[in-house]
N, C-alpha and C positions, 0 to 999 in steps of 0.2 A: 702475555699474562694483561699488559696492559691493552693490548689489541683485542682480545675476548671481551674482556670489559666493555670498552667502546663500542664493539660490535653488537653486543647485547645491549645498551643502552640505546642504539639509534634502531635496532629491528624494532619495538614498540612503535616508536613516531614514525616509522613507514608504514605501517601498517592502519597507524591513526589516521596519517595524513590520505590513504587512499580511500577515494571516493566508491559508497555504496553503490553495487550494479543492483537496479530495480529489476531487470528482466528475469523471469525461471518461476520457479515453482515456491511458495512459501508457505508454511505450515505454520498454527500457533498448538499452545499448551491445550487447548480444547477440542481438538482432532480437526477446525475448520481448515480449509487449504485455499490459495488464490493462486492464480498464472496469469503473469504480466507478461505481455509480449511485448516485441521493440518498438522503443522510442523511435518516432518519426521527429525530422529534422526541426519541428515548432514544439516535441517536448511532449506531444498526446500521446497515449498508449489505448490496448483494449485488452481485454484479457476475460478470466470467467473466476466464478466465488462459489466454493460448495461449502456451506454453512454444515456444522455440527450440531450447533444447538440453534432450535426454531420454536416458538409456541403457536404451533400449528398441527394441526394433525392430516394434511397436506404432507404428499410424499415432498420429500427436500429435492430438489434438483438444482443441477449446476445453472448457477445466473451469471448473463452476461455482467460484464463492469468494461467501465469507460472513465479517463482521467486526463491529466494533465500535472507536466510536471511546474513544478512553481518557481523554483531558483535552479539554474541550470548553470552558473558559474562555475567557475574552477573551485574558489573557493566555498568552504561548508559541505553540509550534506544536504541532499535531494530531499525539497518539501514536495508534497504534491497532494492532488485531491483529487476524487472519484466518486462516482456513484455506482450504485449495483441495482439492479433493474432484476427485484426476486421473480424467479418463475413458479414460482408455489403460492406465491400470495402477491394482490394487485396494490402493492408497493416499490417505494424506490427507498433507500437509505445511501444520506452522504457521507462521506469518509473523508477525513485530511490527516496525515500521515507522513513520518518522517523517517528516512534510512541513515544509522549510524553503523561503523566499524569499530568494533572495540581493540583494544591492545592487542589481543590475539589472532585479529584478521577475522574475527565471526563477524559476519553479516547480521545485524538486528533490524526489522521494519516494526516500526510503532505505528499505529493506528488508532481511530475513536470516531465513533460515529457521530454525527452531527444531529440528523434530521432521519426519521422516520416517517413517512408522510403516504396515505392513501393515493393513488393515481387516480386523478378525477374520473367521473365516470363522462361527463360533457365538455368537450376541447374548449369550450369558452370558458369553463369554470375554474377559476382560481384563487386562492385565498394571500395576499401578502398584509404584514405590518410594518409599521414604522414606529 
């Protein structure tokens, strides 16, 4: 009886202590999906993003993404940033995110977009604020 109780109490902690694996296919509740490919030694990754939501009449295409892991230490959960170069619009969106493992061992990826900007038409044209 006591052994079973001790094992039950330890199981959730071991699931929480497990780090999230960013690689693979991720889907959100709106129907968008993102595939993250293998991380290299520097923590960079690439992949693709297919959005189910877009304010355009253009055909929605799979768009490439590139990113980097920000904190790769053994403590905490992975924090990362990535950009998506939309193939159906002349723009790029920057995202920041973190991956969590809940008590049941389910991995959850939370991201938010930071900026969505049109790609400059001239190579020497860009805007900065301070």
